[in-house]
Each structure stands twice: as structure tokens, then as C-alpha cells.
N, C-alpha and C positions, 0 to 999 in steps of 0.2 A: 465353423466360421460362417457368418452371414455373407450373402452375396454382396459384392461391392456396388456402391452407388457412384454416380458421376463425381469426379473429384472437385468440380467447381459448380456452384449453384447457377442456374440459368438467369436468375433475376436478382442481382445484388440489392440489399436493402439500401434505400436512400435515406441517410441519416439527416439530411437537411429538411426533410418534410416535417410538418408540424406533428408532434407526438400526440397520439390520442389519449383521451382520459382513460384511466386515472394515472398515467405515468407521471405527469407533472400537473397536479390539480390546479396550481396557480398559473399555469400556462407560461411560466417563465417571467411573470410580472412581479410587481412588488409583493413581498410576503405580507400576510395579515399582521396587524399589530399584536404583540405577544409579550409574554414574560419569559425570560431566558434564565433558568435557575442552574447554577453551576455548583454541584456538590463536590467539595474538595477545592474550594476556590482560593485557598491560601497556598496551594501546592505548586510544584514546578511547572506542570503542564499548563495550568491556567495562566501563570505569569509569563511563560515564554512563548506559548503557542496560541492558546484560545483568546486571551485578552487582546493581543495585537490584531488577530484576525477579526474579532467582533468589532473592534474600533474601526478598522479599515472599512468594513461593510457599512457602518454608520456614517463614517466620514465621506464615503462616496454616495451617500443617499440611497443605498440599496435596501435599507431597513427602515420601517416607519419610525419617525422621531419619537413618538410616544411610547415605544417599546422600552422595557427596562430590563437590566441585568441584575439578578439577585444572587450574590455570592453566599454560599453556606458552607460552614466547616465547624469543627469542634473548638477551634481557637477562639477564646473570648475577644470580641472586637465590636466596635460600633460602626455606623456608616462612615463617619469621618476617618476612622483608622483604616478601614478598607479602601476608601478613596485615596488616601495618602499612599498606601501600599501599591495600588494600581497605577497611580501617577508615576511613581518611581519605576515601576516595571515597564511602562510605556516609554519613559525616557531612556531606560537601558536598552530597549528594543530599537532605538534610533528615531523615535518620533520627536521632531524638533520644534513643531508648532505648539509651544507650551500653552498658549491661550486656548487653542482649539481643544487640546487634550483636557485642560482643566474644565472647560465648559461642558464637555461630554461626560467626564467623570462625575462632576457634581450633579448633573441633571439625570444621569442614566444608571448610575451604579448604587446599589444598596447591599446591605449585609445582614445575615441572620446567623447568630451563634446556635450551633446544634448541641445544646447541653442535654443532660439527662433529667431536667427538672419537669415536674408536673405530671399528672396522669397521662398515660399514653406515650410518654417519652418525647424526644425532640421533634418528631414529625408533626405532632399536633400543633406545636408552636410555629413550625414552618408553614403549615396549612393556614394558620391564622394570619401570618405575615403576608402570605401570598394573596389571600382574600382582601386584606387591607390595601395592598399596593394596586391590585386590579381595580378596586373601587376608586382609589385616588387618581389613577391614570385613565379611568373609564375604559379599561380593557374588557374584552368579552370572554375571557377564560381560555385563550389559546396559550399553551405552555410547552416549553421544552425543559426536560431534566437531563442535564449533561453530567454523567458520572465520571468526573476526573479524579478517580480514586484508585488505590491499590486493588488488584484483582480480588484479594481475599475479603475486601470490605463490601464488594458489590452485592452479594446475596442478601446480607442483612439490611442494606440501604433499600434495595428493591422491595423487600418485604415490608419495611417501615413505610415506604411511600404507599404501598397498596393498602396497608392497614389503616393509614390516615385518610384514605379516600382520594389520594392525590393522583392516582393513575387514571382517574376519570375527571372530566371537567366540563363546564358548559360549552366550551369550544373544542378545538382539537388538542390532543395531548400526546407528546412524543418523548421517548427516552433514548439517549445516546450512550452506547457502551463502548469503551475503549478496548483495545487488545492489551494483554493476551486474553482471549476468550477460552478459558479453561487451560489445563495443562496436558490433557489427554482426552480421549473420546468420552470416558465416563464423567469426568468433571465438566466437560462442555455440555453433555446431555443434562446433567444436574442443573447447570446454570440456565440452560434453556427452559427447564421446568420451572425454576424460580421466576424467571422473567415472565413466562406465560401464565404463572399464577396471579400476576398483578396486571400485566399488559397484554393486549392482543399482538400477534405478530406484526400486524400493519402499523403498530405504534413503535416498534423496536428498530433502531438504526444502529447496527454493529459497524463501527467505523474503522476503516483502514486508510490512513492518510495517503497511501500510494494511489488509491483509486480517485483521489482528488487532483492528482497531477495532470496538467494539460496533456503532457506527452503520453501518459498512460491512457487517458480517455481518447487520445488521437489514434491509438492502435486500431480501434474499431473503424474509425473514419478512413485511415490509411488502407485497411483491408477491404472494406465493403463499399467504399465510394470510388475505388480505383479498379476498374475491371481487369486491367492488365496484371495487377498484383494478385487479385483474388483468383484469377484463372490459373495461376501457377502455385497457389497456396495449398499444396496437396502432396501426397506420397509419390506421385508420378514425377514431380519436378523438384522436390525439396530433399536434399541430402541429409541435413540435420538442423536442429534448432538449439541454440545455446542462450541461456538466460543467466546473466551474471550481475550480482550486487556486491561490489567490492567497496570496502571502507578502509581508509588509510589510518583512521584513529583506532585506539584500543578501547578498552571498556570505560576509560575515564573514571567518573565517580559513580558508575552504575554497577559496580561489582556485586553488591548485595542482591540486586535484581538478576544480574546475568548468571550468577552462580546457581540459581534455581531454574533458570530457563535454558541457557545455551543457545547456540546459533540456530539449531533446528526449530525450536519453539519460537525464538525471537524473530527470525527472518523467513525461514523456509515455509513453515506451515501457513503463514499469512501473506507477506509481501510477494515472495517469489511465486507462490501458488496462485495469487490473484493475477499476476502478469501471465503466468502459464495459461490460465483459463481464457484470458482475452486473446492470446495468440492462437490457441487451438480450437476455440469454440466455432460452431456452425453459425451462419447468419440467422438471427431471430426472425420469426415469422412476421412480427410487428415490432416497432420501436416502443415497447412498453417495458416497465420495470420487470414484471414477471417473465416476459418472453426472453429478455436478455439473461436474467438470472437462471432461468431453466436451462439455457444452453451451457452456462458455466458449470452447473451441477452435472450435466451429461458428460462433460470432459472428465471430471473427477471420477465418475462412475465407470468410465471407459479405461481408466489407467490400470495397467498391470500392477499387481501387488509388488512392492519393492522387496528385493532380496538383500541380505547383508553384503553380498559381493557387489551390489550396485551402488553402495554408499561408502564414502570416505569421510571420517571426522579428523579434524586437526586442531592444534592449539599453538598459538604463536609463542615463539621463544625470543630472546634478545636478538636484535638485528638493527638494520638501518632503514629508515624511511625518509626519502628526500634528503639524504645526506646527514641526517641526524640519528645518533644512536638512541634506541628506545629499549625499554625493559621488556622482559617476557611477561606473559599473562600471570604466572604464579608469583611475580614480584609486584603486581599491582595491589594497591591498598584495598583491603576487604576480601581478597581472594583466599580461600582456605588452603593451607599447606597440602601439597600433593593433589590438588584439584584435577579432576578428569573432565571438567566442563569443556565442551567443544566450542572453539571460536571460529571454526571453518567447517563447512559442509560442501561436498561435491557429490552429485548423484546423477545416475542416468535412469531414464524411465521411458516407457512406451505407452502411447495413447492408442489402444487397440480398437479404433473405430474405422469406418470406411475411408475417411479422409487421410488418416495418419498411420495406419497399420504399417509397421516396419521402419518408421522414421524415428531415430533416437532423439530424445529430448535430454539435454544436459543442463542441470541447474547447479549453480555454484554461488556461495557467499562466504565472506570471510572478513575478519578484522585484521588491521595492520598489513594490508596489502599495498602494493606500490602506489596506488592512486585511488581516489574516490571515483566510482563509475558504476552506473546502472545501465545495462544495455541488453538488447535482444539481437542476436546475430542469426540470420536465416541464410544458410548456404544452399544454393541451388545445384542441381546435378550438372556435372560437366557434360559437354557433348559426347555421345557414345563413341564417336570416331573423330579424331582431329587430323586433318591433312596438312596443317601448317607446320613448317619446320620448327624444331625446338633447339635453342642454343644450349650450350653446355652449362651455362650459368643461369638459365631461366626456365621455369616450368609454367605452362599456362595454368591460370587459376580459374576455378569456377566463379560464376557471378555470385555476389554476396550482398545482402541487404543488412546494414547495421543500423538499428534504431536506438539512438541515444536518449534514454529517459532522464538522466541527469549525470553530471552537469553538461553544459554545451549542448542543450537539448536540440534534437533534430534527427536527421537520418542521412545515411550515405549509401549509395549504390556503387559497388565496384564492378567493373566490366573490362573486357579486353579491347584494345585498340591497336591499330597498325602504327608502328614507329615510322615516321617519314624517312624515305630513302628508297633505293631501288630494290633492296632485299626485302623479303617478307619477314618482318619481325614483329611479334606482338608484345604488348606491355599492359599491365594492369593500372587503371586510373580510377578515380572516384568522382562521382557527381554528388554534391553536398547540398543539403538544405539545413539551415539553422534558424530556430525560432527567434533568437535574439535579433537576427538581421531583418526579419519580417515584422516582428511584433514587439520588440524590446523585451524588457524584463517580465517574466511570467510571475503571476501571483502565487502565493503559498497554497498548497493543496487544501489546507484546512478551511480557507475562505470559501472555496467552491463547495465543499461538503457541508459547511454550516448553512450556506444558502439553500442547498438541496434539502436539508432537514427542515428549514423554515417553510419551504415550498411544499413539503410533503412528498418529495421525489426520492424513492428508495433505490433507484437504478444502480447507483454506485456504492451500495452498502451490501453487507453480506447477510444472506438469509440463513435461517436456522439449519435447514438441510445442507446448505453448502458448507458451513463450518464443520458440521458433523462428518460429512464426506471427506473433507480434508484431513480430519483427525484419523479417520479409518485408514487413510493411505499411509500416514506416518507413524501411527501408534506401534506397529510391529517393530520398527527400527528403534524407537525410543525405549521399548520394553527390552530389547536385546541389542544394545548399541554396538557398533564396531569399535575396534581399538582407536584410541585418540592418538594420532600421529603428530610429531613435532614439525613445525616449519619456522624458518627464520622470518622475523618481521621484515617487511619490505619485499617479500617474495610472493608468488602466486599460489601458495599453499604447499602442502606436503607432496613429495614426489609421487606418492600413491595415487594422487588425483589424476595423474596422467594415465594411469592404467585403465581406468574405467572408460576412457575414450579411445586410447590407442589399441586396446585388445580387440576392438571391433572395427579397426581400420579408420578411425577418425582422429582429430586433434583439436585442442582448444584454439580458438581464434582470439588472440589477445591484442587486437588492434595494431598489429605491427604494420608500419607504413609500407605499402607496396612500392615497387620501383616506379619512379616518375611522379609520385604524388607529392 
């Protein structure tokens, strides 16, 4: 084992200082005028997430008004039909200013059918339409290709864009790829090869919408801009780290997708892993995209290989969520009879580097849990000796930092105080900060990430080596999965999930209100 380094760096990174080039080429200013091409523009992702986010950026004046959105899909449709579809989608998303919506839709939205007609296939026609729109709007060739597509369609589309010459342009050209990025290491590597056959790595933005959330981005500020936190963020002071993404909903209408993916691929390999890297990474040498992403990759390379006994899979059965009876996973429409797809994963892991050696990290996610909650709980070590008297009904608790990523975004620090009176009695209380109190409603993560794409800032996107390192970590478990344990809907997962924490002397911290709070 290598010799230990100091647990806390002497000079925390100041995130408020201006980022050097090339982390944000536009310096945080207005993006360049551009053409935003959405492939898969008639699908659910475009209508529910992308379209409202793009509209909000335009409505707030954060995007040049001459920029245009070109929807593209196989469904035959003209500009007017696409505009009507998008007007309805924005109304369904709660946009009440019909005049403003109609003005933007008619001026900024266009559509191209991706048929199989003509020599070279649909992408030659797409290239022709792009050239025509850029000439009409006097755009200089800055383009985004957003692949709002099923994972299996991405390689063919990427190859088509490359063959039609659309991966190169007179201005800048960027491609955005949604998760899931592969189903295992081999497929992720093949997809990276396909992407690199048409685009440079600098053009590729692998998006994970968790990285656009203000509270997730605040993890780095909370750690590195507050010296008293960073000085205790190490194996000498931290007892354990727990990351939980709990969902109260079931699979809803996504059973077709979920049956092939499961909770490990759908949540752990991307969302939870991204939060893990931000919690565990070292401070970057500079506030640049590559420096930040280098440190995230180091975390994954430092992780101990997972063993089957470190992981618990579960599947929800019939139960009660918020007083309402709900069906089990195998009764959901579209689920195969006898399905062994996991809807719950709990695992423990160790980051074997100088900062974290010996500190267990517990990750957990599940559907049909008691409430929707995404949180990071950092439990600090208790004092080695306590000379305060303990009552029979109260045990002194270690200090604990709970970072709520959603909902009720913010953080809470629990600590011990003296109960007023002559006797010395201690009690746990919480000091709270909530984003809503200070800043009001937070914007959707997609808006921040779309703006980063337009500015050419890849800091909050996943690099090729990072996605492959994540698959290396979880591939052995997916190749030889543990048994899928049942758990009642409305509970915190199967009883076996307790084992992986309790057998090493820890317990899950499920936000139980401490005395006096």
C-alpha cells in the first residue's frame, strides 16, 4: 500500500475564480448563434424535457434569437405539423403565455423528415436542409446534434451523420448522447469507437441530467470553498458515506425499457456513480473541464472490485405507498412473467486511496420506496472518549452532514447540544439550509446542461474513459448477479440490504428525526 498523504489539501480550489480557457470558451457569456438539431424530435424526451428547456433558454434571452431548432425524425411531417405538436407539448408542460409560445414556435422551430429516399439516405437530405436554414438565418455553421433516440439507434445515426459530412462544419459542431451509454463495458467501448469514427472526443457530450442539478454541482462548492468541511473530509474524520436515490413510483409505462436495463444499469452505473465521484474526488489542480474529470476518473480507478457479497438486488412486491395499495413489479404492464429484473440495488464499496482508505461507501437505489429522495449522508466519527453522562433513553450521536439533492434541496448538519437545566444532558439538533428559502425554485438540470453544450463547456459531461471505468466496476456483478430478493412496496428494500451495513458495524441513516428537531 502506498504511503498516506495528508487527509486535507493545504489550498482548497476557489471555484469563484474565473475559469481559464478552454473550460468555458464563451466565458459564461451568450452562446454563439447556432442550429440545434434534435434527432428523435417526435419522441417523449423531446416533448417532455428538451423542448421546455430550450424554450426557457430562449424566453430568458440566454440564446441568440436568430438560432433555430430543427427537429428530425422518421415520422412524415411538415414544419406546420411539428410546430403544432410542440405548441401542444409546451401547453402540457404548463407554459401559459400562449402568444409568447406561438411567436417562438413559428419563428424558431423547423422539421425534417428522415426518410430513406434518395442516394445516400436520409442524412444527405438533412445536410441539405441544414445548409438551407443556415443560409436563410445567416448562421455561420455552429451546430448541435442532440440524439434523443433509443440506445440501439445511436450507432447507425452517428455513422450516417459522419458519412454525410455533418460531423464537420464551418463553425463548431457538437453531438449530445443520452444515457444509457452501453449495456456493459464491451458495448460502451464499441459505442465510443463509433462516436470517435465520426466526431472528436472534444465534440462529444455524454449527458447525465443529474450533473445539471444545482445541488449536485454545489457538492464541489460545498467541499472545496468551505475549509472547515474539506479539512474533515477524509478517513481520519469520516465514519461512512451513504448515497441514496429513492423513488416512490414504480416503472410506470417504462417496463419495456426497464426489463432490459434494471436498477443497476438505469441508476447505479450513471447517476449514483456520478454523485460518488463528486463526493470522493480530490480537488482539481485548476478549475478546467479536464482537471475536474481527471479527478473523477481517479476515484473509479481507486475503487476496490465489487464482490457478490457486497451487493443486494431486490424487486418490489405488492404493498402500500403513502397509504395507497400498489401492485408488485411482475403485475406491471409489459413486465415478463417470472421476471428477475432488479428494481432495487444496495452495495458497499471502498475507495482505496489515501483520502478514503478504510471508509465504507454505501450506495442504494430503489423503486416503490416510501418517498422520493436523493441524498448524501456523511457521518463523522464520534469523539473517542465521551465524559458526558448518558441517560437510559438517549445515546449521543456522531455529527452528520445530510446533503439533500432532491426534493427540498439543501443540507442539514446534525450536532450535539446541551439541554437547558442544571443536569448535563445532551441532545441532537439540526442546522438547516434550504435552497428554496434563499433562491426560490431551481431550474431543471437540462437547462444548465444545454447551455453548457452551447458554450462548449464539457465539465459536467462524462468523458469516454470515465464511462468505461464505471462499466469496469459494475460489469462483474452484472455478469454474475446476486439473487433478486423481494421487498414490499413502501419499504426501504429487502431485509438483506441491512446485512451489508450491519455486518461491519454500521447502519443505514434514513433521515429519522432526532430528538428535539
